[in-house]
GUKOLBA-230515 format. One record per residue (C-alpha): residue in three letters; y, z, x. Coordinates in steps of 0.1 Angstrom, whole numbers. Layout:
BEGIN
   type       Y       Z       X
    ALA       Y       Z       X
...
***
This chain:
BEGIN
   type       Y       Z       X
    MET     623     731    -778
    GLU     610     768    -770
    ARG     619     781    -737
    LYS     602     789    -707
    PRO     594     824    -701
    GLU     608     841    -674
    ALA     574     861    -668
    SER     541     858    -679
    VAL     526     893    -683
    ILE     489     895    -679
    PHE     458     922    -686
    THR     423     922    -700
    THR     409     943    -729
    TYR     377     951    -738
    ASN     371     974    -772
    GLN     399     995    -769
    PRO     422     983    -798
    GLU     438    1017    -803
    TRP     451    1015    -765
    LEU     460     981    -770
    GLU     484     984    -795
    LYS     500    1012    -777
    VAL     504     989    -748
    LEU     518     960    -768
    HIS     545     986    -783
    GLY     554     991    -750
    PHE     561     958    -741
    ALA     579     952    -775
    ALA     603     981    -763
    GLN     611     962    -731
    ASP     650     960    -723
    ARG     646     922    -724
    ASP     626     893    -744
    ASP     623     866    -721
    PHE     586     871    -715
    GLU     551     862    -730
    VAL     520     882    -731
    LEU     485     869    -725
    VAL     458     892    -737
    ALA     426     881    -717
    ASP     400     897    -736
    ASP     365     900    -721
    GLY     343     896    -751
    SER     360     927    -776
    ASP     346     926    -811
    ALA     361     917    -844
    HIS     380     950    -846
    THR     402     940    -816
    ARG     410     905    -832
    GLU     415     919    -866
    ARG     442     947    -849
    LEU     461     918    -830
    GLN     463     897    -862
    ALA     479     924    -878
    LEU     501     935    -853
    ILE     516     902    -833
    PRO     538     890    -865
    ARG     556     926    -857
    LEU     566     919    -825
    PRO     592     905    -806
    MET     576     890    -778
    PRO     552     860    -778
    VAL     516     871    -777
    ARG     483     851    -770
    HIS     450     862    -775
    LEU     427     849    -749
    TRP     390     856    -759
    GLN     358     851    -739
    PRO     318     859    -751
    ASP     306     890    -741
    GLU     285     885    -711
    GLY     290     913    -693
    PHE     319     924    -671
    ARG     339     893    -665
    LYS     373     907    -660
    CYS     377     883    -629
    GLU     370     853    -651
    ALA     393     864    -680
    LEU     419     868    -656
    ASN     416     836    -642
    LYS     417     819    -676
    ALA     448     837    -685
    ILE     467     823    -652
    ALA     457     790    -657
    ALA     471     796    -692
    ALA     505     813    -681
    ARG     537     794    -687
    ALA     561     814    -665
    ASP     566     807    -627
    TYR     563     846    -622
    LEU     531     869    -629
    VAL     530     902    -637
    PHE     496     922    -642
    THR     488     955    -659
    ASP     459     967    -675
    GLY     453     972    -716
    ASP     454    1007    -710
    CYS     487    1010    -694
    ILE     518    1016    -714
    PRO     548    1001    -695
    ARG     585    1023    -694
    ALA     615    1000    -712
    ASP     625     988    -675
    PHE     591     979    -663
    LEU     597     943    -664
    SER     633     939    -656
    THR     618     961    -623
    HIS     594     935    -615
    LEU     618     910    -618
    ARG     643     923    -601
    GLU     627     933    -570
    ARG     607     900    -567
    GLU     610     881    -535
    ARG     595     848    -518
    GLY     566     853    -497
    ARG     560     889    -512
    PHE     537     902    -540
    LEU     552     937    -557
    SER     527     968    -553
    GLY     531     995    -584
    GLY     510    1026    -593
    TYR     507    1047    -625
    HIS     508    1079    -642
    LYS     474    1090    -652
    LEU     473    1110    -685
    PRO     445    1132    -700
    MET     424    1120    -731
    ALA     443    1147    -753
    THR     479    1133    -742
    SER     467    1097    -746
    ARG     458    1103    -780
    ALA     488    1119    -790
    ILE     509    1092    -783
    SER     523    1072    -812
    GLU     541    1038    -818
    GLU     572    1061    -826
    ASP     567    1079    -792
    VAL     566    1046    -774
    ARG     595    1033    -794
    SER     617    1061    -785
    GLN     605    1062    -747
    ARG     591    1098    -754
    CYS     558    1092    -737
    PHE     576    1087    -703
    ASP     597    1121    -707
    ALA     578    1148    -682
    SER     586    1177    -705
    TRP     570    1163    -739
    LEU     540    1150    -719
    HIS     536    1185    -710
    ALA     538    1197    -741
    GLU     510    1176    -751
    GLY     489    1185    -730
    MET     496    1170    -697
    PRO     490    1194    -664
    ARG     520    1197    -644
    SER     519    1177    -609
    HIS     538    1168    -580
    ARG     530    1130    -592
    ASP     556    1137    -623
    ARG     583    1127    -600
    LYS     572    1092    -610
    LEU     589    1099    -646
    THR     618    1122    -634
    ALA     633    1103    -602
    GLY     664    1086    -611
    PRO     670    1051    -598
    GLY     683    1062    -561
    MET     658    1087    -555
    ALA     627    1065    -569
    ARG     638    1036    -543
    LEU     641    1060    -513
    LEU     605    1073    -523
    ASP     590    1042    -524
    LEU     607    1036    -488
    VAL     592    1067    -476
    SER     560    1068    -493
    PRO     528    1065    -470
    ALA     507    1048    -497
    ARG     500    1013    -485
    ALA     514     984    -505
    SER     479     971    -519
    TRP     474     950    -549
    ASN     469     971    -579
    GLY     459     955    -608
    HIS     475     979    -635
    ASN     507     974    -618
    ALA     516     942    -595
    SER     532     908    -598
    ALA     533     875    -577
    TRP     547     843    -579
    ARG     522     821    -599
    ARG     520     790    -571
    ASP     508     821    -544
    VAL     482     834    -571
    LEU     472     796    -574
    ALA     470     788    -537
    VAL     447     816    -533
    ASN     426     805    -562
    GLY     432     835    -584
    PHE     406     866    -588
    ASP     368     861    -573
    GLN     346     858    -603
    ARG     316     875    -583
    MET     332     909    -580
    ARG     320     935    -603
    TYR     336     964    -615
    GLY     357     985    -587
    GLY     379     969    -561
    GLU     381     936    -579
    ASP     420     935    -574
    ARG     419     949    -538
    GLU     401     918    -527
    PHE     426     896    -545
    GLY     455     915    -529
    GLU     436     910    -494
    ARG     434     874    -496
    LEU     471     874    -503
    ALA     481     893    -476
    ASN     459     870    -453
    ALA     479     840    -464
    GLY     510     856    -454
    ILE     522     872    -491
    ARG     529     909    -480
    GLY     531     937    -505
    LYS     563     953    -514
    ARG     560     992    -526
    ILE     576     997    -563
    ARG     553    1029    -572
    HIS     582    1050    -583
    ARG     605    1022    -599
    ALA     581    1002    -623
    ILE     563    1031    -644
    VAL     532    1030    -666
    VAL     515    1059    -681
    HIS     477    1053    -678
    LEU     455    1064    -710
    ASP     424    1079    -702
    HIS     391    1063    -710
    PRO     352    1068    -700
    ARG     338    1047    -673
    GLY     303    1041    -682
    TYR     303    1005    -665
    VAL     306    1019    -633
    THR     273    1012    -609
    ALA     267    1021    -574
    GLU     252     986    -568
    GLY     285     973    -582
    VAL     307     992    -559
    ALA     284     984    -529
    PHE     286     946    -535
    ASN     324     947    -539
    ARG     329     965    -511
    ALA     306     939    -488
    LEU     325     913    -506
    ARG     358     927    -495
    GLU     348     935    -456
    GLU     335     899    -458
    THR     372     886    -467
    ARG     388     913    -438
    ARG     365     902    -411
    THR     369     864    -421
    ARG     407     864    -431
    ARG     401     839    -456
    THR     430     830    -484
    TRP     406     809    -508
    THR     378     819    -529
    GLY     354     791    -542
    CYS     349     811    -573
    GLY     381     814    -585
    ILE     401     795    -610
    ASP     390     763    -595
    ALA     354     757    -580
    GLY     348     744    -547
    PRO     365     746    -511
    ALA     402     750    -507
    PRO     422     719    -513
    ASP     443     701    -480
    VAL     474     721    -491
    ARG     502     741    -468
    PRO     495     777    -461
    VAL     510     799    -487
    ALA     533     820    -463
    THR     548     784    -456
    ILE     553     778    -492
    GLY     572     809    -496
    GLN     593     805    -465
    ALA     604     770    -477
    SER     616     779    -512
    ARG     640     803    -497
    ALA     666     775    -488
***
């Protein structure tokens, strides 16, 4: 019998097969293999399917390609389908343009706690550096070496310390960081039961802040964020953002304000349609599971 994975990794993609391959090579290079990957595809064309069909047999971990028709921006719906299909009790979320360092999953699983979600960050790369990264650069982990990245066109920045800090310093930086422990969809994780208890992502959300609204509902339910920004490392590949609209940003801002004002935890436009079932609060679930 196939063993149950320790973690289900979930991320979306849309017509970025080259970036998607680099990300999957990153997960193939993880220092553990007890996980599955779910690629939540928001309507990519045949090029993505063909690249995946060629790549998946070469990967050490199981990968499932969950495709939905292209009917505009429906990232939250794609994420919810992946959550429903996930086999593990613990869910790790990232993006299809973020390459994980070899200890990325081990960090998320080591730092997980009941009643908490984990809040990571990313190290953003310029386009020239993003294009320069090869499969071998990922496998050898050169693409996380600040000196190598500088040689490939990445500007120097104080943010480089995410790549250069050792384990002790990285933990200290997370403790003293003023950054809020918000839900960042490119690098975050939570217990599946907590994700289901708030009904996943709100499918009304457009591009911009859809991940933050989900995290605010988790926080309203008593699931607090925990920073791992300097310990769970991903490098973010550059890409254009032509799908951002002022109307969409304003709509999302209003929906997030409603979530904060009403302290709601459940969305009727999530994994399950309709009002919240009569269940215990999420915080109670988390506390009970400590025993």
